[in-house]
C-alpha positions in Angstrom: -166.7 54.5 81.0 -164.9 51.6 82.7 -166.0 50.9 85.3 -163.6 51.9 89.5 -163.5 50.2 92.3 -163.5 52.9 95.3 -160.8 51.2 96.8 -158.4 52.4 94.0 -158.6 55.6 95.1 -157.0 54.8 98.5 -154.5 53.6 96.1 -153.7 56.2 94.2 -150.1 57.6 94.4 -149.5 61.0 92.3 -146.9 62.5 90.5 -145.6 65.9 90.5 -145.7 67.7 87.0 -143.4 70.5 86.0 -145.3 73.6 85.5 -148.6 73.5 83.7 -149.4 76.3 80.8 -152.2 77.8 82.7 -150.5 78.4 85.7 -146.7 78.3 85.6 -146.4 78.0 89.2 -148.8 75.5 89.9 -147.6 71.8 89.9 -150.4 69.3 88.2 -149.9 65.9 89.9 -150.9 62.9 88.2 -153.0 59.7 89.7 -151.6 56.5 89.2 -152.7 54.7 85.8 -155.2 51.7 85.1 -155.2 48.5 83.5 -153.5 48.9 80.4 -156.2 48.4 77.6 -156.7 45.7 75.6 -155.1 44.5 72.8 -156.1 46.0 69.3 -158.1 43.2 68.1 -160.5 43.3 71.3 -160.8 47.0 71.3 -164.0 48.4 70.1 -164.3 51.1 67.2 -163.6 54.3 67.8 -166.2 56.9 67.9 -166.3 59.1 64.9 -165.8 62.8 66.2 -168.4 64.6 67.3 -170.1 67.1 65.7 -172.3 68.7 68.3 -174.9 71.6 67.4 -174.7 74.7 68.5 -177.4 77.6 67.5 -175.5 80.3 64.4 -176.1 83.1 66.9 -174.9 82.9 70.2 -176.6 86.1 72.1 -178.9 84.7 74.4 -178.9 81.3 72.7 -178.6 79.6 75.7 -180.9 81.4 78.3 -181.8 80.1 81.4 -178.8 77.3 81.2 -176.3 76.2 83.4 -172.7 75.0 82.3 -170.5 73.6 85.1 -166.7 73.6 84.3 -163.9 71.9 86.0 -161.2 73.9 86.6 -157.8 75.2 89.1 -158.1 78.5 90.3 -154.6 79.6 89.8 -153.3 82.8 90.4 -154.7 86.0 91.1 -154.1 86.7 87.5 -155.1 83.6 85.9 -158.7 84.3 88.2 -159.0 87.4 86.9 -158.6 86.5 83.6 -160.9 83.8 83.4 -163.8 85.7 85.2 -163.2 88.2 82.3 -164.0 85.4 80.1 -166.6 84.3 81.8 -168.7 87.2 82.3 -168.5 87.9 78.3 -169.6 84.5 77.2 -172.7 84.6 80.1 -173.2 88.0 78.4 -173.6 86.5 74.5 -175.3 83.2 75.7 -177.6 84.2 78.5 -176.2 81.3 80.0 -174.6 80.8 83.4 -171.1 79.3 84.3 -170.8 77.5 87.9 -167.1 76.7 88.6 -165.9 73.0 89.9 -162.4 73.9 91.6 -159.8 71.2 91.6 -157.0 71.8 94.7 -155.3 68.0 94.2 -156.4 67.8 89.9 -155.3 64.2 89.4 -157.1 63.1 92.8 -160.0 65.2 92.5 -160.5 63.9 88.3 -159.9 60.8 89.0 -162.6 61.1 92.9 -165.3 62.3 90.4 -164.8 59.6 88.1 -165.8 57.4 91.1 -168.4 59.0 92.3 -170.1 59.9 89.7 -169.9 64.0 89.2 -168.6 65.5 86.8 -168.1 69.0 85.0 -169.7 69.5 81.5 -166.4 70.5 80.5 -162.9 70.5 82.4 -159.1 71.2 82.4 -157.2 68.2 80.9 -153.7 68.2 82.0 -151.6 66.9 78.9 -149.9 63.9 81.4 -153.3 62.6 82.2 -154.8 63.5 78.6 -154.5 59.6 77.6 -155.6 58.3 80.6 -158.7 60.0 80.5 -159.1 59.1 76.6 -158.7 55.5 77.5 -161.1 55.7 80.3 -163.8 57.3 77.9 -164.5 60.3 79.2 -163.9 62.7 76.5 -165.8 63.0 73.6 -164.1 62.8 70.6 -164.4 66.7 68.8 -165.2 67.7 65.1 -161.7 69.3 63.7 -163.2 71.8 61.4 -166.0 73.2 63.9 -163.5 73.6 66.7 -160.5 75.0 64.3 -157.9 72.5 65.1 -155.9 73.6 62.5 -155.5 76.9 63.8 -153.8 75.8 66.9 -150.3 74.6 66.8 -150.3 71.1 66.0 -147.9 70.0 68.4 -149.5 70.6 71.0 -152.9 69.4 69.7 -151.0 66.1 69.1 -151.1 65.7 73.6 -155.0 65.2 73.0 -155.1 63.4 70.3 -155.1 59.2 69.8 -155.9 57.6 66.7 -156.0 61.0 64.6 -159.1 61.4 67.0 -158.8 65.1 69.1 -160.4 65.2 72.8 -159.3 68.3 74.0 -158.6 72.0 72.9 -155.0 73.1 73.9 -155.9 76.3 75.7 -153.1 77.7 76.5 -149.4 76.3 76.5 -145.8 77.6 78.5 -142.3 77.0 76.3 -138.4 77.1 77.4 -136.5 79.8 76.2 -132.7 80.3 77.2 -132.1 83.4 80.0 -128.6 84.4 80.2 -127.2 86.9 83.0 -125.9 89.5 81.2 -123.7 91.0 83.7 -121.8 88.1 84.7 -121.7 86.6 81.8 -119.6 89.8 80.6 -118.0 90.4 84.5 -115.8 87.2 82.9 -115.3 88.2 79.6 -117.8 87.0 77.2 -120.5 88.6 75.3 -124.4 87.5 74.4 -123.1 86.3 70.7 -120.2 84.1 72.3 -123.3 81.9 73.7 -123.5 78.5 71.5 -126.7 78.6 68.8 -125.9 74.9 68.8 -126.2 72.3 72.0 -123.3 70.4 70.9 -121.2 73.2 70.8 -121.8 73.4 74.9 -119.1 70.9 75.1 -115.9 73.2 74.6 -118.1 76.6 75.7 -119.0 75.6 78.9 -116.0 74.4 80.0 -114.6 77.6 79.1 -116.7 79.8 80.4 -116.7 77.9 83.6 -113.0 78.5 84.2 -113.5 81.8 83.7 -116.3 82.5 86.2 -113.9 79.9 88.9 -111.0 82.3 88.0 -113.5 85.3 89.1 -115.5 84.2 91.9 -114.0 80.9 93.1 -114.1 77.0 92.4 -118.0 76.4 91.4 -119.0 79.4 93.2 -121.1 80.5 89.9 -122.3 77.3 87.3 -122.1 78.5 83.7 -125.4 76.4 83.2 -127.9 74.8 85.4 -130.4 71.8 83.5 -133.4 69.8 85.1 -132.1 66.4 84.2 -135.4 64.7 83.9 -138.0 63.8 80.8 -139.7 66.9 81.7 -137.1 69.0 80.5 -135.4 66.8 78.3 -137.9 64.4 75.7 -137.2 66.9 73.3 -133.2 65.7 72.7 -133.8 62.4 73.6 -136.6 62.0 70.8 -134.4 63.4 68.5 -134.0 61.7 65.6 -135.5 58.0 65.5 -135.6 57.7 68.7 -138.6 56.7 70.8 -138.7 57.2 74.6 -141.8 55.2 74.6 -143.0 52.9 72.1 -146.5 50.8 72.4 -147.7 52.7 75.6 -144.2 51.1 77.4 -140.8 52.4 78.5 -138.3 52.0 75.9 -136.0 54.7 77.0 -132.8 51.9 76.8 -133.1 51.7 73.0 -129.5 52.8 71.4 -131.3 55.7 69.7 -132.3 57.3 73.2 -129.3 56.2 75.1 -127.0 58.0 72.2 -129.1 61.3 73.0 -129.1 60.3 76.9 -125.4 60.3 76.6 -125.3 63.7 75.1 -127.2 65.1 77.6 -125.1 63.5 80.7 -122.1 64.4 79.0 -123.1 68.0 79.0 -123.0 67.7 83.1 -119.6 65.7 83.1 -118.0 69.0 81.4 -118.2 70.0 85.2 -119.8 73.3 84.0 -123.5 71.9 84.2 -125.6 70.5 87.4 -129.2 70.6 88.7 -130.4 73.7 90.8 -130.9 71.1 93.5 -127.5 69.8 93.4 -126.2 73.5 93.8 -128.3 74.0 96.6 -130.9 76.2 95.2 -134.9 74.8 95.2 -135.2 75.4 91.0 -133.8 77.4 88.2 -135.1 80.5 89.0 -134.1 81.1 92.3 -130.6 80.4 91.4 -130.7 82.1 88.4 -131.8 85.3 90.0 -129.3 85.2 93.0 -126.6 85.1 90.3 -125.8 81.5 91.1 -126.0 80.6 87.2 -125.2 82.3 84.0 -127.2 80.5 81.7 -130.7 78.6 81.8 -133.3 77.2 80.3 -137.6 77.9 82.1 -140.7 78.4 80.9 -142.0 82.1 80.2 -143.5 81.5 83.8 -139.9 82.6 85.6 -139.9 85.6 83.6 -142.7 87.6 86.0 -140.6 86.1 88.9 -137.6 87.4 87.8 -138.9 90.8 87.2 -141.1 91.5 90.4 -138.4 89.3 92.7 -134.8 89.9 92.0 -132.5 92.5 90.2 -130.7 90.5 87.7 -130.1 91.5 84.0 -130.9 89.2 81.9 -131.4 88.7 77.9 -133.8 85.3 76.6 -132.8 83.8 73.5 -133.6 81.2 71.3 -133.4 77.2 72.8 -130.3 75.7 71.5 -130.6 73.8 68.2 -129.4 69.2 68.9 -128.7 67.2 65.6 -129.4 71.1 63.3 -132.6 71.2 64.6 -135.1 73.5 66.7 -136.5 71.9 69.4 -137.7 72.8 72.9 -140.3 71.9 75.5 -144.3 72.7 75.6 -146.4 72.3 78.6 -149.9 72.8 77.8 -153.7 72.2 79.2 -156.4 71.4 77.5 -160.4 72.3 77.6 -162.4 68.7 76.9 -166.2 67.9 77.0 -167.5 65.0 79.4 -168.3 62.2 76.7 -172.0 61.5 78.8 -172.8 65.8 79.8 -176.4 66.5 79.3 -175.3 70.4 77.9 -172.6 69.0 75.1 -174.0 72.1 73.0 -173.3 74.5 75.7 -170.0 72.9 76.4 -169.0 73.3 72.8 -169.9 76.8 72.7 -168.3 77.8 75.5 -164.9 75.6 74.3 -165.4 77.6 70.6 -165.4 81.2 72.7 -163.0 80.3 75.0 -160.3 78.9 72.6 -161.6 81.3 69.6 -159.1 83.6 68.8 -160.8 86.5 70.9 -161.6 84.2 74.2 -157.5 83.4 73.6 -156.5 86.6 73.2 -158.2 88.0 76.5 -157.3 85.0 78.6 -153.4 84.8 77.8 -153.2 88.3 77.3 -154.2 88.9 81.2 -153.4 85.5 82.2 -149.8 85.2 81.2 -149.4 82.2 79.6 -149.3 81.9 75.8 -151.4 81.1 73.0 -152.1 78.2 71.1 -153.1 79.8 68.0 -150.7 81.0 65.4 -153.1 84.3 64.8 -153.7 84.8 68.3 -150.1 84.8 68.9 -149.5 87.1 66.1 -152.0 89.5 67.4 -150.3 89.1 71.1 -146.6 89.4 69.6 -146.8 93.8 69.9 -147.9 93.9 73.7 -145.2 91.5 75.5 -141.6 92.2 76.2 -139.0 91.5 74.0 -137.9 89.3 76.3 -141.4 87.2 76.7 -141.5 87.2 72.3 -138.3 85.2 72.3 -141.2 82.4 74.2 -143.4 83.0 71.0 -140.7 82.2 69.0 -140.0 79.1 70.2 -144.2 77.8 69.6 -143.7 76.4 66.5 -141.4 73.4 67.7 -141.9 72.8 71.5 -142.6 68.6 72.3 -145.8 68.2 73.9 -145.2 67.3 77.8 -146.8 63.9 77.9 -145.3 60.2 77.3 -148.6 58.6 76.9 -151.0 56.2 78.9 -148.5 55.7 81.4 -146.4 58.8 81.5 -146.3 59.4 85.5 -145.2 55.4 85.4 -142.7 56.2 82.7 -141.3 59.3 84.5 -141.2 58.3 88.1 -138.8 55.4 86.9 -136.5 57.6 85.3 -136.5 60.0 88.2 -135.5 57.5 90.7 -132.6 56.5 88.3 -131.8 60.2 87.3 -129.5 60.8 90.1 -127.5 57.2 89.8 -126.6 58.7 86.2 -125.6 62.2 87.1 -123.4 61.1 90.1 -121.4 58.3 87.7 -123.0 55.2 90.4 -124.5 54.1 86.9 -123.8 54.2 83.3 -126.6 56.1 81.2 -127.4 52.2 79.4 -127.4 50.6 82.9 -129.6 53.4 84.2 -131.7 53.5 81.6 -132.1 49.6 81.0 -133.6 49.8 84.9 -136.1 52.8 84.0 -137.4 50.1 81.3 -137.5 46.9 83.5 -139.0 49.0 86.6 -141.9 51.0 84.8 -142.8 47.8 82.2 -142.8 45.6 85.1 -145.4 48.3 87.2 -146.8 49.0 83.1 -147.4 44.7 83.0 -148.8 44.4 86.4 -151.5 47.1 86.1 
């Protein structure tokens, strides 16, 4: 592992991430990133995927041994669910699990790297994965041993570098569209009128907004809200041959990306879509629950909030297609094994059980996030409400939320210039050129 100086900790900055897959409402802050990796010719050969020897019969196989696992506690449902899995694992293996809690994930993980205090296995946020891989902290995992082919490959890619998998995606949350049925019908529309294709929003949203204005007053209720940030638009920005990140550098100003972002901006320019913050709300769920918007794109974490805290009649439908393709965003967290753990066999057994068919079913059924395995998704589907089941339908084509090694740097640069695009101070092309210049200057400095 690369040697870090203690002084780096004091210089760390954090980037607030959108909702992580496990812990819907729990944002995971991200640290500043290290010096870029050396040129390919200077890099040492990548280690082969590790095949970790574990007993064929887990019952009592690890009697008397202790496994330290790094997690964040999450909400009450998540804590109860992880405890269920822990109890079952301990009963089968004879091992004891000790939790190491991360209150401030990004900062705490970096502090562990510096202090040399590391769990045997721990949560790997997708936004931080490439940084930890580059630092040599994570053990590369054998695809067959951990049944990687059983998982949705989109979320696996969030933890894959040079075709080697370094973490197992434990769960995910994905976006879907929420529609306020009462507001829609009150102004003469039905759910069937909501377009399938994003391109058709350009005609539909202004018509809906005109009807809402006539009924409630000018801009009292907005047709749609949207978050204009990479975590919510990366799937569209990447459509076609577009690459917002290329060779670990910001590439948002490339013509293909600019064209995609210009389309997204055109939706805001209709005057029928705005960000929840610019509408005076904290987030989409609040704006939707209070009747301030008719259509929003949100993750499955919002479902319980709407049911428990708001009185709103809604339906959930598929994400809109773009350029003729299904597309959406996926937010995932994985389990990784510390490369120098003395308990790699026991950690591997935990990963296999926790992310296997039974462990993942118990976790997702009780905690709330969605499975990353298709077999578990099929088993879970009958127990879900019809609205939550729509989120399951989005799983196969979710774009994982990560922009590689320098995700926080690029994300911050984009979000700094997003308001200037939204208020028309800068064109999309002008702002994205500044995004690249700002991000890449910082990347070069590191």
